[in-house]
C-alpha positions, 0 to 999 in steps of 0.5 A: 518870390513876390506876392504878385508872383505867388498869387499869379502862380497859385490862384486859378481865378481872382479871390482877392475882392478889391485887393489881396495882401499877406500877413506875417503868418503867410495867410493870404487876405482878401480885402475891400480896403476898408473893414472887409477882411477874409482869409482866402489861402496860405502861401510861402512868405513873399519877399515883399510881404510887408509892403505888397498889395495886389489888385485884380488887374496886377494879378491878371497881367502877371498871370498872363505873362507867366502863362505866355512864358510857359508856352 
């Protein structure tokens, strides 16, 4: 599962500041892309963990797609 899929599935609202990524331990990191870094969750290791950066727009689009698919 990709990081985008994990975040769209598990986050009921956006927690990622400007972006979110996952470290090697599975921690979900909120970041502004510069010096701000905050652990805001933990999830299974995403298949694209080493390269994925999720933005609020990507998250919102994927979350809407997943909700529509459930209906």
